[in-house]
PyMOL Python script that loads the backbone (N, CA, C, O; Angstrom):
from pymol import cmd

cmd.read_pdbstr("""\
ATOM      1  N   MET A   1      -9.693  11.032 -11.343  1.00  0.00           N
ATOM      2  CA  MET A   1     -10.082   9.708 -10.910  1.00  0.00           C
ATOM      3  C   MET A   1      -9.739   8.672 -11.986  1.00  0.00           C
ATOM      4  O   MET A   1      -9.516   7.501 -11.677  1.00  0.00           O
ATOM      5  N   MET A   2      -9.698   9.108 -13.253  1.00  0.00           N
ATOM      6  CA  MET A   2      -9.344   8.176 -14.328  1.00  0.00           C
ATOM      7  C   MET A   2      -7.920   7.658 -14.183  1.00  0.00           C
ATOM      8  O   MET A   2      -7.581   6.620 -14.752  1.00  0.00           O
ATOM      9  N   ARG A   3      -7.090   8.357 -13.437  1.00  0.00           N
ATOM     10  CA  ARG A   3      -5.703   7.913 -13.235  1.00  0.00           C
ATOM     11  C   ARG A   3      -5.586   6.794 -12.200  1.00  0.00           C
ATOM     12  O   ARG A   3      -4.538   6.156 -12.089  1.00  0.00           O
ATOM     13  N   HIS A   4      -6.646   6.557 -11.451  1.00  0.00           N
ATOM     14  CA  HIS A   4      -6.618   5.496 -10.440  1.00  0.00           C
ATOM     15  C   HIS A   4      -6.522   4.150 -11.162  1.00  0.00           C
ATOM     16  O   HIS A   4      -7.225   3.918 -12.146  1.00  0.00           O
ATOM     17  N   GLU A   5      -5.671   3.287 -10.682  1.00  0.00           N
ATOM     18  CA  GLU A   5      -5.415   2.005 -11.349  1.00  0.00           C
ATOM     19  C   GLU A   5      -6.627   1.084 -11.425  1.00  0.00           C
ATOM     20  O   GLU A   5      -6.672   0.205 -12.285  1.00  0.00           O
ATOM     21  N   ALA A   6      -7.601   1.263 -10.553  1.00  0.00           N
ATOM     22  CA  ALA A   6      -8.780   0.386 -10.544  1.00  0.00           C
ATOM     23  C   ALA A   6      -9.886   0.856 -11.478  1.00  0.00           C
ATOM     24  O   ALA A   6     -10.825   0.107 -11.751  1.00  0.00           O
ATOM     25  N   VAL A   7      -9.787   2.092 -11.973  1.00  0.00           N
ATOM     26  CA  VAL A   7     -10.882   2.687 -12.746  1.00  0.00           C
ATOM     27  C   VAL A   7     -10.722   2.413 -14.237  1.00  0.00           C
ATOM     28  O   VAL A   7      -9.669   2.663 -14.824  1.00  0.00           O
ATOM     29  N   SER A   8     -11.796   1.891 -14.834  1.00  0.00           N
ATOM     30  CA  SER A   8     -11.832   1.645 -16.274  1.00  0.00           C
ATOM     31  C   SER A   8     -12.528   2.794 -16.994  1.00  0.00           C
ATOM     32  O   SER A   8     -12.000   3.335 -17.966  1.00  0.00           O
ATOM     33  N   MET A   9     -13.705   3.163 -16.520  1.00  0.00           N
ATOM     34  CA  MET A   9     -14.495   4.257 -17.103  1.00  0.00           C
ATOM     35  C   MET A   9     -15.163   5.030 -15.976  1.00  0.00           C
ATOM     36  O   MET A   9     -15.384   4.497 -14.889  1.00  0.00           O
ATOM     37  N   LEU A  10     -15.483   6.290 -16.248  1.00  0.00           N
ATOM     38  CA  LEU A  10     -16.257   7.036 -15.267  1.00  0.00           C
ATOM     39  C   LEU A  10     -16.991   8.179 -15.947  1.00  0.00           C
ATOM     40  O   LEU A  10     -16.625   8.635 -17.030  1.00  0.00           O
ATOM     41  N   ALA A  11     -18.034   8.619 -15.274  1.00  0.00           N
ATOM     42  CA  ALA A  11     -18.793   9.794 -15.683  1.00  0.00           C
ATOM     43  C   ALA A  11     -19.174  10.547 -14.427  1.00  0.00           C
ATOM     44  O   ALA A  11     -19.462   9.944 -13.393  1.00  0.00           O
ATOM     45  N   VAL A  12     -19.175  11.856 -14.520  1.00  0.00           N
ATOM     46  CA  VAL A  12     -19.480  12.702 -13.373  1.00  0.00           C
ATOM     47  C   VAL A  12     -20.676  13.587 -13.717  1.00  0.00           C
ATOM     48  O   VAL A  12     -20.743  14.176 -14.796  1.00  0.00           O
ATOM     49  N   ILE A  13     -21.614  13.666 -12.782  1.00  0.00           N
ATOM     50  CA  ILE A  13     -22.782  14.526 -12.963  1.00  0.00           C
ATOM     51  C   ILE A  13     -23.001  15.341 -11.691  1.00  0.00           C
ATOM     52  O   ILE A  13     -22.428  15.047 -10.641  1.00  0.00           O
ATOM     53  N   GLY A  14     -23.825  16.349 -11.803  1.00  0.00           N
ATOM     54  CA  GLY A  14     -24.264  17.101 -10.635  1.00  0.00           C
ATOM     55  C   GLY A  14     -25.613  16.575 -10.192  1.00  0.00           C
ATOM     56  O   GLY A  14     -26.488  16.336 -11.024  1.00  0.00           O
ATOM     57  N   VAL A  15     -25.793  16.394  -8.906  1.00  0.00           N
ATOM     58  CA  VAL A  15     -27.078  15.955  -8.364  1.00  0.00           C
ATOM     59  C   VAL A  15     -27.572  17.009  -7.383  1.00  0.00           C
ATOM     60  O   VAL A  15     -26.768  17.651  -6.707  1.00  0.00           O
ATOM     61  N   PRO A  16     -28.886  17.192  -7.298  1.00  0.00           N
ATOM     62  CA  PRO A  16     -29.430  18.208  -6.396  1.00  0.00           C
ATOM     63  C   PRO A  16     -29.027  17.961  -4.941  1.00  0.00           C
ATOM     64  O   PRO A  16     -28.967  16.822  -4.478  1.00  0.00           O
ATOM     65  N   ASP A  17     -28.753  19.054  -4.240  1.00  0.00           N
ATOM     66  CA  ASP A  17     -28.392  18.996  -2.829  1.00  0.00           C
ATOM     67  C   ASP A  17     -29.078  20.169  -2.129  1.00  0.00           C
ATOM     68  O   ASP A  17     -28.978  21.311  -2.578  1.00  0.00           O
ATOM     69  N   GLU A  18     -29.767  19.885  -1.040  1.00  0.00           N
ATOM     70  CA  GLU A  18     -30.501  20.930  -0.331  1.00  0.00           C
ATOM     71  C   GLU A  18     -29.589  22.025   0.208  1.00  0.00           C
ATOM     72  O   GLU A  18     -29.939  23.204   0.154  1.00  0.00           O
ATOM     73  N   LYS A  19     -28.440  21.652   0.719  1.00  0.00           N
ATOM     74  CA  LYS A  19     -27.541  22.615   1.347  1.00  0.00           C
ATOM     75  C   LYS A  19     -26.716  23.402   0.321  1.00  0.00           C
ATOM     76  O   LYS A  19     -26.623  24.627   0.398  1.00  0.00           O
ATOM     77  N   MET A  20     -26.119  22.685  -0.638  1.00  0.00           N
ATOM     78  CA  MET A  20     -25.200  23.318  -1.577  1.00  0.00           C
ATOM     79  C   MET A  20     -25.834  23.660  -2.927  1.00  0.00           C
ATOM     80  O   MET A  20     -25.226  24.366  -3.731  1.00  0.00           O
ATOM     81  N   GLY A  21     -27.031  23.173  -3.179  1.00  0.00           N
ATOM     82  CA  GLY A  21     -27.671  23.382  -4.471  1.00  0.00           C
ATOM     83  C   GLY A  21     -27.395  22.232  -5.409  1.00  0.00           C
ATOM     84  O   GLY A  21     -28.306  21.701  -6.045  1.00  0.00           O
ATOM     85  N   GLU A  22     -26.118  21.843  -5.494  1.00  0.00           N
ATOM     86  CA  GLU A  22     -25.731  20.714  -6.334  1.00  0.00           C
ATOM     87  C   GLU A  22     -24.442  20.123  -5.789  1.00  0.00           C
ATOM     88  O   GLU A  22     -23.573  20.850  -5.309  1.00  0.00           O
ATOM     89  N   GLU A  23     -24.321  18.814  -5.864  1.00  0.00           N
ATOM     90  CA  GLU A  23     -23.114  18.111  -5.442  1.00  0.00           C
ATOM     91  C   GLU A  23     -22.601  17.251  -6.593  1.00  0.00           C
ATOM     92  O   GLU A  23     -23.337  16.948  -7.533  1.00  0.00           O
ATOM     93  N   VAL A  24     -21.346  16.866  -6.509  1.00  0.00           N
ATOM     94  CA  VAL A  24     -20.702  16.062  -7.538  1.00  0.00           C
ATOM     95  C   VAL A  24     -20.895  14.579  -7.222  1.00  0.00           C
ATOM     96  O   VAL A  24     -20.641  14.128  -6.105  1.00  0.00           O
ATOM     97  N   LYS A  25     -21.353  13.829  -8.237  1.00  0.00           N
ATOM     98  CA  LYS A  25     -21.498  12.389  -8.097  1.00  0.00           C
ATOM     99  C   LYS A  25     -20.803  11.713  -9.268  1.00  0.00           C
ATOM    100  O   LYS A  25     -20.984  12.110 -10.419  1.00  0.00           O
ATOM    101  N   ALA A  26     -20.010  10.694  -8.972  1.00  0.00           N
ATOM    102  CA  ALA A  26     -19.294   9.957 -10.007  1.00  0.00           C
ATOM    103  C   ALA A  26     -19.845   8.543 -10.120  1.00  0.00           C
ATOM    104  O   ALA A  26     -20.112   7.883  -9.115  1.00  0.00           O
ATOM    105  N   PHE A  27     -20.010   8.094 -11.344  1.00  0.00           N
ATOM    106  CA  PHE A  27     -20.361   6.708 -11.640  1.00  0.00           C
ATOM    107  C   PHE A  27     -19.099   6.067 -12.194  1.00  0.00           C
ATOM    108  O   PHE A  27     -18.527   6.561 -13.165  1.00  0.00           O
ATOM    109  N   VAL A  28     -18.663   4.977 -11.587  1.00  0.00           N
ATOM    110  CA  VAL A  28     -17.369   4.380 -11.914  1.00  0.00           C
ATOM    111  C   VAL A  28     -17.534   2.919 -12.317  1.00  0.00           C
ATOM    112  O   VAL A  28     -18.239   2.150 -11.663  1.00  0.00           O
ATOM    113  N   VAL A  29     -16.868   2.558 -13.405  1.00  0.00           N
ATOM    114  CA  VAL A  29     -16.753   1.164 -13.819  1.00  0.00           C
ATOM    115  C   VAL A  29     -15.329   0.750 -13.488  1.00  0.00           C
ATOM    116  O   VAL A  29     -14.373   1.380 -13.940  1.00  0.00           O
ATOM    117  N   LEU A  30     -15.187  -0.302 -12.702  1.00  0.00           N
ATOM    118  CA  LEU A  30     -13.859  -0.767 -12.297  1.00  0.00           C
ATOM    119  C   LEU A  30     -13.273  -1.721 -13.333  1.00  0.00           C
ATOM    120  O   LEU A  30     -14.001  -2.372 -14.082  1.00  0.00           O
ATOM    121  N   ASN A  31     -11.950  -1.790 -13.358  1.00  0.00           N
ATOM    122  CA  ASN A  31     -11.266  -2.763 -14.198  1.00  0.00           C
ATOM    123  C   ASN A  31     -11.589  -4.163 -13.693  1.00  0.00           C
ATOM    124  O   ASN A  31     -11.832  -4.343 -12.499  1.00  0.00           O
ATOM    125  N   PRO A  32     -11.596  -5.156 -14.575  1.00  0.00           N
ATOM    126  CA  PRO A  32     -11.855  -6.527 -14.138  1.00  0.00           C
ATOM    127  C   PRO A  32     -10.875  -6.954 -13.042  1.00  0.00           C
ATOM    128  O   PRO A  32      -9.665  -6.769 -13.165  1.00  0.00           O
ATOM    129  N   GLY A  33     -11.418  -7.521 -11.985  1.00  0.00           N
ATOM    130  CA  GLY A  33     -10.594  -8.005 -10.879  1.00  0.00           C
ATOM    131  C   GLY A  33     -10.155  -6.932  -9.895  1.00  0.00           C
ATOM    132  O   GLY A  33      -9.494  -7.244  -8.905  1.00  0.00           O
ATOM    133  N   ALA A  34     -10.505  -5.680 -10.141  1.00  0.00           N
ATOM    134  CA  ALA A  34     -10.107  -4.595  -9.238  1.00  0.00           C
ATOM    135  C   ALA A  34     -10.897  -4.689  -7.945  1.00  0.00           C
ATOM    136  O   ALA A  34     -12.092  -4.985  -7.949  1.00  0.00           O
ATOM    137  N   ASN A  35     -10.219  -4.435  -6.850  1.00  0.00           N
ATOM    138  CA  ASN A  35     -10.841  -4.469  -5.530  1.00  0.00           C
ATOM    139  C   ASN A  35     -10.733  -3.075  -4.928  1.00  0.00           C
ATOM    140  O   ASN A  35      -9.731  -2.736  -4.299  1.00  0.00           O
ATOM    141  N   CYS A  36     -11.770  -2.272  -5.126  1.00  0.00           N
ATOM    142  CA  CYS A  36     -11.752  -0.887  -4.681  1.00  0.00           C
ATOM    143  C   CYS A  36     -13.164  -0.496  -4.271  1.00  0.00           C
ATOM    144  O   CYS A  36     -14.134  -0.897  -4.914  1.00  0.00           O
ATOM    145  N   THR A  37     -13.279   0.280  -3.212  1.00  0.00           N
ATOM    146  CA  THR A  37     -14.598   0.722  -2.754  1.00  0.00           C
ATOM    147  C   THR A  37     -14.823   2.178  -3.141  1.00  0.00           C
ATOM    148  O   THR A  37     -13.892   2.888  -3.522  1.00  0.00           O
ATOM    149  N   ALA A  38     -16.067   2.603  -3.038  1.00  0.00           N
ATOM    150  CA  ALA A  38     -16.408   3.996  -3.301  1.00  0.00           C
ATOM    151  C   ALA A  38     -15.655   4.914  -2.341  1.00  0.00           C
ATOM    152  O   ALA A  38     -15.179   5.977  -2.742  1.00  0.00           O
ATOM    153  N   GLU A  39     -15.547   4.513  -1.088  1.00  0.00           N
ATOM    154  CA  GLU A  39     -14.838   5.313  -0.093  1.00  0.00           C
ATOM    155  C   GLU A  39     -13.362   5.461  -0.441  1.00  0.00           C
ATOM    156  O   GLU A  39     -12.779   6.528  -0.247  1.00  0.00           O
ATOM    157  N   ASP A  40     -12.754   4.386  -0.957  1.00  0.00           N
ATOM    158  CA  ASP A  40     -11.352   4.444  -1.385  1.00  0.00           C
ATOM    159  C   ASP A  40     -11.173   5.475  -2.495  1.00  0.00           C
ATOM    160  O   ASP A  40     -10.231   6.266  -2.476  1.00  0.00           O
ATOM    161  N   LEU A  41     -12.086   5.456  -3.460  1.00  0.00           N
ATOM    162  CA  LEU A  41     -11.994   6.378  -4.590  1.00  0.00           C
ATOM    163  C   LEU A  41     -12.201   7.829  -4.155  1.00  0.00           C
ATOM    164  O   LEU A  41     -11.516   8.728  -4.643  1.00  0.00           O
ATOM    165  N   ILE A  42     -13.135   8.055  -3.250  1.00  0.00           N
ATOM    166  CA  ILE A  42     -13.365   9.416  -2.751  1.00  0.00           C
ATOM    167  C   ILE A  42     -12.113   9.924  -2.038  1.00  0.00           C
ATOM    168  O   ILE A  42     -11.676  11.048  -2.282  1.00  0.00           O
ATOM    169  N   ALA A  43     -11.540   9.113  -1.166  1.00  0.00           N
ATOM    170  CA  ALA A  43     -10.344   9.513  -0.418  1.00  0.00           C
ATOM    171  C   ALA A  43      -9.169   9.777  -1.354  1.00  0.00           C
ATOM    172  O   ALA A  43      -8.444  10.756  -1.178  1.00  0.00           O
ATOM    173  N   TRP A  44      -8.980   8.916  -2.342  1.00  0.00           N
ATOM    174  CA  TRP A  44      -7.876   9.064  -3.295  1.00  0.00           C
ATOM    175  C   TRP A  44      -8.038  10.361  -4.085  1.00  0.00           C
ATOM    176  O   TRP A  44      -7.079  11.112  -4.264  1.00  0.00           O
ATOM    177  N   THR A  45      -9.256  10.616  -4.556  1.00  0.00           N
ATOM    178  CA  THR A  45      -9.522  11.805  -5.356  1.00  0.00           C
ATOM    179  C   THR A  45      -9.410  13.071  -4.515  1.00  0.00           C
ATOM    180  O   THR A  45      -8.934  14.099  -4.997  1.00  0.00           O
ATOM    181  N   LYS A  46      -9.841  13.001  -3.275  1.00  0.00           N
ATOM    182  CA  LYS A  46      -9.784  14.151  -2.372  1.00  0.00           C
ATOM    183  C   LYS A  46      -8.351  14.649  -2.193  1.00  0.00           C
ATOM    184  O   LYS A  46      -8.120  15.845  -2.019  1.00  0.00           O
ATOM    185  N   GLU A  47      -7.397  13.728  -2.236  1.00  0.00           N
ATOM    186  CA  GLU A  47      -5.984  14.096  -2.098  1.00  0.00           C
ATOM    187  C   GLU A  47      -5.429  14.750  -3.355  1.00  0.00           C
ATOM    188  O   GLU A  47      -4.437  15.476  -3.290  1.00  0.00           O
ATOM    189  N   LYS A  48      -6.062  14.500  -4.505  1.00  0.00           N
ATOM    190  CA  LYS A  48      -5.499  14.921  -5.781  1.00  0.00           C
ATOM    191  C   LYS A  48      -6.059  16.227  -6.332  1.00  0.00           C
ATOM    192  O   LYS A  48      -5.370  16.917  -7.083  1.00  0.00           O
ATOM    193  N   ILE A  49      -7.296  16.584  -5.977  1.00  0.00           N
ATOM    194  CA  ILE A  49      -7.907  17.772  -6.586  1.00  0.00           C
ATOM    195  C   ILE A  49      -8.506  18.693  -5.526  1.00  0.00           C
ATOM    196  O   ILE A  49      -8.582  18.344  -4.348  1.00  0.00           O
ATOM    197  N   ALA A  50      -8.922  19.858  -5.963  1.00  0.00           N
ATOM    198  CA  ALA A  50      -9.472  20.876  -5.057  1.00  0.00           C
ATOM    199  C   ALA A  50     -10.714  20.364  -4.331  1.00  0.00           C
ATOM    200  O   ALA A  50     -11.432  19.498  -4.830  1.00  0.00           O
ATOM    201  N   ALA A  51     -10.946  20.908  -3.163  1.00  0.00           N
ATOM    202  CA  ALA A  51     -12.039  20.451  -2.295  1.00  0.00           C
ATOM    203  C   ALA A  51     -13.410  20.588  -2.948  1.00  0.00           C
ATOM    204  O   ALA A  51     -14.289  19.759  -2.714  1.00  0.00           O
ATOM    205  N   TYR A  52     -13.603  21.617  -3.759  1.00  0.00           N
ATOM    206  CA  TYR A  52     -14.926  21.794  -4.362  1.00  0.00           C
ATOM    207  C   TYR A  52     -15.151  20.892  -5.572  1.00  0.00           C
ATOM    208  O   TYR A  52     -16.271  20.811  -6.076  1.00  0.00           O
ATOM    209  N   LYS A  53     -14.109  20.216  -6.047  1.00  0.00           N
ATOM    210  CA  LYS A  53     -14.216  19.390  -7.247  1.00  0.00           C
ATOM    211  C   LYS A  53     -14.401  17.898  -6.987  1.00  0.00           C
ATOM    212  O   LYS A  53     -15.008  17.212  -7.810  1.00  0.00           O
ATOM    213  N   TYR A  54     -13.907  17.384  -5.893  1.00  0.00           N
ATOM    214  CA  TYR A  54     -13.944  15.932  -5.713  1.00  0.00           C
ATOM    215  C   TYR A  54     -15.375  15.455  -5.461  1.00  0.00           C
ATOM    216  O   TYR A  54     -16.166  16.163  -4.837  1.00  0.00           O
ATOM    217  N   PRO A  55     -15.705  14.261  -5.943  1.00  0.00           N
ATOM    218  CA  PRO A  55     -17.078  13.757  -5.784  1.00  0.00           C
ATOM    219  C   PRO A  55     -17.366  13.380  -4.342  1.00  0.00           C
ATOM    220  O   PRO A  55     -16.570  12.697  -3.697  1.00  0.00           O
ATOM    221  N   ARG A  56     -18.499  13.824  -3.845  1.00  0.00           N
ATOM    222  CA  ARG A  56     -18.933  13.466  -2.499  1.00  0.00           C
ATOM    223  C   ARG A  56     -19.615  12.109  -2.511  1.00  0.00           C
ATOM    224  O   ARG A  56     -19.728  11.445  -1.480  1.00  0.00           O
ATOM    225  N   MET A  57     -20.070  11.707  -3.695  1.00  0.00           N
ATOM    226  CA  MET A  57     -20.747  10.423  -3.857  1.00  0.00           C
ATOM    227  C   MET A  57     -20.114   9.681  -5.027  1.00  0.00           C
ATOM    228  O   MET A  57     -19.862  10.265  -6.081  1.00  0.00           O
ATOM    229  N   VAL A  58     -19.862   8.408  -4.835  1.00  0.00           N
ATOM    230  CA  VAL A  58     -19.358   7.553  -5.907  1.00  0.00           C
ATOM    231  C   VAL A  58     -20.218   6.307  -5.928  1.00  0.00           C
ATOM    232  O   VAL A  58     -20.444   5.671  -4.899  1.00  0.00           O
ATOM    233  N   GLU A  59     -20.694   5.968  -7.111  1.00  0.00           N
ATOM    234  CA  GLU A  59     -21.468   4.746  -7.290  1.00  0.00           C
ATOM    235  C   GLU A  59     -20.715   3.856  -8.259  1.00  0.00           C
ATOM    236  O   GLU A  59     -20.451   4.241  -9.398  1.00  0.00           O
ATOM    237  N   ILE A  60     -20.373   2.660  -7.798  1.00  0.00           N
ATOM    238  CA  ILE A  60     -19.677   1.707  -8.658  1.00  0.00           C
ATOM    239  C   ILE A  60     -20.729   0.916  -9.418  1.00  0.00           C
ATOM    240  O   ILE A  60     -21.617   0.305  -8.824  1.00  0.00           O
ATOM    241  N   VAL A  61     -20.616   0.937 -10.745  1.00  0.00           N
ATOM    242  CA  VAL A  61     -21.593   0.289 -11.619  1.00  0.00           C
ATOM    243  C   VAL A  61     -20.893  -0.699 -12.544  1.00  0.00           C
ATOM    244  O   VAL A  61     -19.680  -0.632 -12.741  1.00  0.00           O
ATOM    245  N   GLU A  62     -21.677  -1.617 -13.107  1.00  0.00           N
ATOM    246  CA  GLU A  62     -21.133  -2.608 -14.046  1.00  0.00           C
ATOM    247  C   GLU A  62     -20.808  -1.980 -15.399  1.00  0.00           C
ATOM    248  O   GLU A  62     -19.827  -2.352 -16.043  1.00  0.00           O
ATOM    249  N   SER A  63     -21.647  -1.015 -15.831  1.00  0.00           N
ATOM    250  CA  SER A  63     -21.442  -0.351 -17.114  1.00  0.00           C
ATOM    251  C   SER A  63     -22.108   1.014 -17.090  1.00  0.00           C
ATOM    252  O   SER A  63     -22.941   1.298 -16.228  1.00  0.00           O
ATOM    253  N   LEU A  64     -21.738   1.843 -18.031  1.00  0.00           N
ATOM    254  CA  LEU A  64     -22.339   3.162 -18.185  1.00  0.00           C
ATOM    255  C   LEU A  64     -23.210   3.155 -19.432  1.00  0.00           C
ATOM    256  O   LEU A  64     -22.857   2.520 -20.425  1.00  0.00           O
ATOM    257  N   PRO A  65     -24.352   3.858 -19.398  1.00  0.00           N
ATOM    258  CA  PRO A  65     -25.197   3.909 -20.589  1.00  0.00           C
ATOM    259  C   PRO A  65     -24.501   4.725 -21.686  1.00  0.00           C
ATOM    260  O   PRO A  65     -24.053   5.845 -21.444  1.00  0.00           O
ATOM    261  N   THR A  66     -24.416   4.157 -22.880  1.00  0.00           N
ATOM    262  CA  THR A  66     -23.762   4.836 -23.988  1.00  0.00           C
ATOM    263  C   THR A  66     -24.641   4.828 -25.227  1.00  0.00           C
ATOM    264  O   THR A  66     -25.527   3.987 -25.381  1.00  0.00           O
ATOM    265  N   SER A  67     -24.373   5.784 -26.103  1.00  0.00           N
ATOM    266  CA  SER A  67     -25.081   5.852 -27.379  1.00  0.00           C
ATOM    267  C   SER A  67     -24.436   4.866 -28.353  1.00  0.00           C
ATOM    268  O   SER A  67     -23.474   4.180 -28.005  1.00  0.00           O
ATOM    269  N   ALA A  68     -24.961   4.802 -29.551  1.00  0.00           N
ATOM    270  CA  ALA A  68     -24.422   3.913 -30.580  1.00  0.00           C
ATOM    271  C   ALA A  68     -22.989   4.288 -30.958  1.00  0.00           C
ATOM    272  O   ALA A  68     -22.220   3.446 -31.422  1.00  0.00           O
ATOM    273  N   THR A  69     -22.640   5.552 -30.755  1.00  0.00           N
ATOM    274  CA  THR A  69     -21.284   6.002 -31.084  1.00  0.00           C
ATOM    275  C   THR A  69     -20.332   5.932 -29.895  1.00  0.00           C
ATOM    276  O   THR A  69     -19.165   6.303 -30.019  1.00  0.00           O
ATOM    277  N   GLY A  70     -20.814   5.460 -28.745  1.00  0.00           N
ATOM    278  CA  GLY A  70     -19.968   5.295 -27.572  1.00  0.00           C
ATOM    279  C   GLY A  70     -19.959   6.464 -26.611  1.00  0.00           C
ATOM    280  O   GLY A  70     -19.232   6.441 -25.618  1.00  0.00           O
ATOM    281  N   LYS A  71     -20.753   7.485 -26.887  1.00  0.00           N
ATOM    282  CA  LYS A  71     -20.823   8.643 -25.992  1.00  0.00           C
ATOM    283  C   LYS A  71     -21.621   8.273 -24.745  1.00  0.00           C
ATOM    284  O   LYS A  71     -22.675   7.644 -24.842  1.00  0.00           O
ATOM    285  N   ILE A  72     -21.118   8.665 -23.571  1.00  0.00           N
ATOM    286  CA  ILE A  72     -21.807   8.387 -22.309  1.00  0.00           C
ATOM    287  C   ILE A  72     -23.054   9.261 -22.234  1.00  0.00           C
ATOM    288  O   ILE A  72     -22.992  10.472 -22.442  1.00  0.00           O
ATOM    289  N   LEU A  73     -24.184   8.628 -21.933  1.00  0.00           N
ATOM    290  CA  LEU A  73     -25.467   9.324 -21.863  1.00  0.00           C
ATOM    291  C   LEU A  73     -25.712   9.827 -20.438  1.00  0.00           C
ATOM    292  O   LEU A  73     -26.295   9.128 -19.610  1.00  0.00           O
ATOM    293  N   LYS A  74     -25.262  11.034 -20.175  1.00  0.00           N
ATOM    294  CA  LYS A  74     -25.387  11.600 -18.827  1.00  0.00           C
ATOM    295  C   LYS A  74     -26.845  11.826 -18.448  1.00  0.00           C
ATOM    296  O   LYS A  74     -27.194  11.790 -17.267  1.00  0.00           O
ATOM    297  N   LYS A  75     -27.687  12.054 -19.430  1.00  0.00           N
ATOM    298  CA  LYS A  75     -29.114  12.225 -19.152  1.00  0.00           C
ATOM    299  C   LYS A  75     -29.676  10.970 -18.492  1.00  0.00           C
ATOM    300  O   LYS A  75     -30.486  11.060 -17.569  1.00  0.00           O
ATOM    301  N   GLU A  76     -29.248   9.803 -18.962  1.00  0.00           N
ATOM    302  CA  GLU A  76     -29.675   8.532 -18.363  1.00  0.00           C
ATOM    303  C   GLU A  76     -29.100   8.377 -16.948  1.00  0.00           C
ATOM    304  O   GLU A  76     -29.775   7.864 -16.056  1.00  0.00           O
ATOM    305  N   LEU A  77     -27.868   8.816 -16.748  1.00  0.00           N
ATOM    306  CA  LEU A  77     -27.268   8.749 -15.417  1.00  0.00           C
ATOM    307  C   LEU A  77     -28.015   9.647 -14.435  1.00  0.00           C
ATOM    308  O   LEU A  77     -28.181   9.291 -13.268  1.00  0.00           O
ATOM    309  N   ARG A  78     -28.459  10.794 -14.898  1.00  0.00           N
ATOM    310  CA  ARG A  78     -29.216  11.688 -14.015  1.00  0.00           C
ATOM    311  C   ARG A  78     -30.505  11.049 -13.539  1.00  0.00           C
ATOM    312  O   ARG A  78     -30.932  11.273 -12.407  1.00  0.00           O
ATOM    313  N   LYS A  79     -31.131  10.249 -14.403  1.00  0.00           N
ATOM    314  CA  LYS A  79     -32.372   9.572 -14.034  1.00  0.00           C
ATOM    315  C   LYS A  79     -32.144   8.585 -12.886  1.00  0.00           C
ATOM    316  O   LYS A  79     -32.953   8.501 -11.962  1.00  0.00           O
ATOM    317  N   ILE A  80     -31.038   7.841 -12.952  1.00  0.00           N
ATOM    318  CA  ILE A  80     -30.769   6.844 -11.914  1.00  0.00           C
ATOM    319  C   ILE A  80     -29.930   7.396 -10.760  1.00  0.00           C
ATOM    320  O   ILE A  80     -29.849   6.767  -9.705  1.00  0.00           O
ATOM    321  N   GLY A  81     -29.306   8.563 -10.944  1.00  0.00           N
ATOM    322  CA  GLY A  81     -28.374   9.080  -9.951  1.00  0.00           C
ATOM    323  C   GLY A  81     -28.953  10.019  -8.931  1.00  0.00           C
ATOM    324  O   GLY A  81     -28.267  10.373  -7.972  1.00  0.00           O
ATOM    325  N   GLU A  82     -30.185  10.435  -9.094  1.00  0.00           N
ATOM    326  CA  GLU A  82     -30.747  11.388  -8.151  1.00  0.00           C
ATOM    327  C   GLU A  82     -30.972  10.704  -6.809  1.00  0.00           C
ATOM    328  O   GLU A  82     -31.447   9.571  -6.733  1.00  0.00           O
ATOM    329  N   VAL A  83     -30.616  11.428  -5.757  1.00  0.00           N
ATOM    330  CA  VAL A  83     -30.762  10.882  -4.408  1.00  0.00           C
ATOM    331  C   VAL A  83     -31.973  11.451  -3.715  1.00  0.00           C
ATOM    332  O   VAL A  83     -32.249  11.101  -2.568  1.00  0.00           O
TER     333      VAL A  83
END
""", "prot")
cmd.dss("prot")
cmd.show_as("cartoon", "prot")
cmd.util.cbc("prot")
cmd.orient("prot")
């Protein structure tokens, strides 16, 4: 998904799913001025990678939580990403 021209940053986490146990969810920061929807990103990614790997859920966000050293804090994403 990082190869998509509209994507600036992204992080992927697993979220609980009743049927599968866990599903893939991506949090995406778009490049300034990019016009892309979550559905567009899911469809684009679905064409590029294996069926079990592509995110079933994409949430477009303004920024990702990071530490002082710039590492993405996935623990924080899990708090806001649970469905």
